[in-house]
NUKOLKOL-86471 format. One record per residue (C-alpha): residue number from 1; residue in one letter; chain; x, y, z. Coordinates in Angstrom, 2 decimals. Layout:
N
SITE   resi   resn   chain         X         Y         Z
SITE    NUM      a       A         X         Y         Z
...
//
This chain:
83
SITE   resi   resn   chain         X         Y         Z
SITE      1      x       A     60.29    -50.98     53.23
SITE      2      x       A     59.48    -52.26     49.74
SITE      3      x       A     57.38    -55.36     49.17
SITE      4      x       A     58.78    -58.05     46.91
SITE      5      x       A     56.74    -60.64     45.02
SITE      6      x       A     57.47    -62.82     42.02
SITE      7      x       A     55.52    -62.97     38.76
SITE      8      x       A     55.88    -65.69     36.16
SITE      9      x       A     56.04    -64.78     32.47
SITE     10      x       A     56.00    -68.05     30.56
SITE     11      x       A     59.11    -69.69     32.00
SITE     12      x       A     60.76    -66.51     33.27
SITE     13      x       A     60.34    -65.47     36.88
SITE     14      x       A     60.68    -61.75     37.56
SITE     15      x       A     60.90    -60.16     40.99
SITE     16      x       A     58.47    -57.30     41.54
SITE     17      x       A     59.31    -54.57     44.05
SITE     18      x       A     56.75    -52.04     45.22
SITE     19      x       A     58.24    -48.70     46.21
SITE     20      x       A     57.03    -47.12     49.43
SITE     21      x       A     55.30    -44.46     47.33
SITE     22      x       A     53.45    -47.14     45.33
SITE     23      x       A     52.34    -48.92     48.50
SITE     24      x       A     51.09    -45.65     50.04
SITE     25      x       A     49.18    -44.77     46.87
SITE     26      x       A     47.68    -48.26     46.67
SITE     27      x       A     46.44    -48.01     50.26
SITE     28      x       A     45.03    -44.51     49.71
SITE     29      x       A     43.34    -45.49     46.42
SITE     30      x       A     42.17    -48.92     47.65
SITE     31      x       A     44.13    -50.77     44.95
SITE     32      x       A     45.06    -54.35     45.81
SITE     33      x       A     48.35    -55.97     44.80
SITE     34      x       A     46.57    -58.67     42.84
SITE     35      x       A     45.17    -56.02     40.48
SITE     36      x       A     48.63    -54.52     39.99
SITE     37      x       A     50.05    -57.98     39.26
SITE     38      x       A     47.29    -58.63     36.72
SITE     39      x       A     47.94    -55.29     35.03
SITE     40      x       A     51.63    -56.17     34.67
SITE     41      x       A     51.17    -59.85     33.71
SITE     42      x       A     48.14    -59.50     31.44
SITE     43      x       A     47.69    -55.86     30.45
SITE     44      x       A     45.00    -54.63     28.11
SITE     45      x       A     47.37    -51.88     26.91
SITE     46      x       A     51.07    -51.15     27.33
SITE     47      x       A     52.94    -47.91     26.65
SITE     48      x       A     56.62    -47.17     27.05
SITE     49      x       A     58.20    -43.75     27.35
SITE     50      x       A     61.84    -43.42     28.17
SITE     51      x       A     62.64    -46.05     30.76
SITE     52      x       A     59.11    -46.21     32.18
SITE     53      x       A     56.43    -48.77     31.30
SITE     54      x       A     52.73    -48.02     31.62
SITE     55      x       A     50.48    -51.09     31.88
SITE     56      x       A     46.76    -50.61     31.81
SITE     57      x       A     44.12    -53.15     32.78
SITE     58      x       A     40.36    -52.86     33.11
SITE     59      x       A     39.40    -53.78     36.66
SITE     60      x       A     35.64    -53.95     37.18
SITE     61      x       A     34.47    -50.79     35.39
SITE     62      x       A     37.70    -48.79     35.88
SITE     63      x       A     41.00    -48.65     34.03
SITE     64      x       A     44.01    -49.23     36.29
SITE     65      x       A     47.31    -47.72     35.19
SITE     66      x       A     50.54    -49.10     36.65
SITE     67      x       A     53.81    -47.22     36.19
SITE     68      x       A     56.94    -49.32     36.54
SITE     69      x       A     60.60    -49.55     35.60
SITE     70      x       A     61.92    -52.82     34.23
SITE     71      x       A     65.52    -53.90     34.74
SITE     72      x       A     66.47    -57.29     36.17
SITE     73      x       A     63.27    -56.93     38.16
SITE     74      x       A     60.08    -54.85     37.99
SITE     75      x       A     59.91    -51.79     40.25
SITE     76      x       A     56.36    -50.46     40.61
SITE     77      x       A     56.59    -46.68     40.94
SITE     78      x       A     52.90    -45.85     41.29
SITE     79      x       A     49.43    -46.88     40.17
SITE     80      x       A     46.07    -45.18     39.85
SITE     81      x       A     42.67    -45.45     38.20
SITE     82      x       A     42.03    -43.48     35.03
SITE     83      x       A     38.58    -41.93     34.93
//
């Protein structure tokens, strides 16, 4: 079952859905949802390729990369630390 949260961008509220794969990877990699939210809301870098968005945010001494698809909501596909 996917987890749904809401993020606020200025005055726009966007629903965020975590896929089961993303939740499993977060648990395995010890990535907390707050970090993923921060990477989406206030990224240090953003890339877009095709329909996928790649938000990157420095968390402690590591760079977190969040892969998501943006439609009427944000669907987090996966996330991982870049070494």
